[in-house]
C-alpha positions in Angstrom: -109.3 -52.1 -93.5 -111.6 -52.1 -96.4 -110.4 -52.9 -99.6 -111.2 -50.2 -102.4 -110.6 -50.0 -105.7 -109.4 -46.5 -106.4 -105.1 -46.2 -106.3 -103.4 -45.0 -103.9 -101.6 -41.2 -104.9 -100.3 -38.3 -103.9 -103.6 -36.8 -102.4 -103.9 -39.4 -100.1 -100.7 -39.3 -98.0 -100.2 -37.2 -94.8 -97.6 -34.3 -95.9 -96.9 -34.4 -92.4 -96.4 -38.4 -91.6 -94.3 -37.5 -95.1 -92.2 -35.2 -94.2 -91.3 -36.9 -90.9 -90.2 -39.9 -93.2 -87.9 -38.2 -94.7 -86.6 -36.1 -91.3 -86.2 -39.3 -90.5 -84.5 -40.9 -93.0 -82.5 -38.0 -93.8 -81.2 -37.9 -89.8 -80.4 -41.9 -89.6 -78.5 -41.8 -92.0 -76.1 -39.0 -91.4 -76.0 -40.3 -87.4 -74.7 -43.6 -89.5 -72.0 -41.6 -91.9 -70.6 -39.9 -88.7 -71.1 -42.9 -86.2 -68.0 -44.4 -88.4 -66.6 -41.5 -89.0 -66.7 -39.6 -86.4 -67.2 -42.3 -83.6 -65.2 -44.3 -84.1 -60.7 -44.1 -84.5 -58.4 -46.2 -86.8 -58.3 -48.9 -85.3 -62.2 -49.7 -84.7 -62.1 -48.4 -80.9 -65.1 -45.9 -80.2 -64.6 -42.6 -79.4 -66.5 -39.9 -76.9 -68.9 -38.7 -79.3 -70.0 -42.4 -80.5 -72.8 -42.3 -77.7 -74.2 -39.3 -78.8 -74.5 -40.2 -81.9 -76.0 -43.9 -81.5 -78.9 -42.5 -79.7 -79.7 -39.5 -82.3 -79.7 -42.4 -84.2 -82.4 -44.3 -82.5 -84.1 -41.4 -81.9 -83.8 -40.1 -86.7 -84.6 -43.8 -87.3 -87.8 -44.1 -84.3 -88.9 -40.7 -86.2 -88.6 -42.7 -89.5 -90.8 -45.3 -88.6 -93.6 -42.7 -87.3 -93.8 -40.4 -90.0 -93.9 -43.9 -92.3 -97.2 -44.7 -89.9 -98.8 -41.6 -90.5 -98.2 -41.0 -93.6 
């Protein structure tokens, strides 16, 4: 990549990448919150939805990283 002399502006960003990054970030944050509050009981043992929430958080993180590479 060649260095340029103009600063990065909003016009340089890809809207699909930005939307995917925001969607992945929100999904990852919500999944982590649910993972703690719904996926575990009072003693810290995992409950039934723990596996699906963990999978959803990994997918959301992957979407966020993909969006960052496209933005």
